[in-house]
C-alpha positions, 0 to 999 in steps of 0.5 A: 578118359583122354589122360589114359592116351597121355604117355607120360601120365602112364609112366608116371603111374608105372614107376609110382606104383613100383616105387611104392611096391619097393618102399612098402616091401622095405617097411614091411621087412623092417617091421617084420624083422623087429617083431620077430626079435620082439617074439624071440626075447619074449619067449627067451624071458618066459622060458629061461631054461632053454639054454643048451643040450646036456651031453652027458646024457646023450652018450648013455 
């Protein structure tokens, strides 16, 4: 376990971990946004009648 005493090795692990978290978050956010859009589009195709509120009935 002498390589854990090497400062460059530990810095490399830390920088690599931070970069991995950032890249993973970007990928997860991108996939999450596209899957939400797919669900939204499928919902609008299944229920096309859901347009807007008929305001003439709200005034009664």
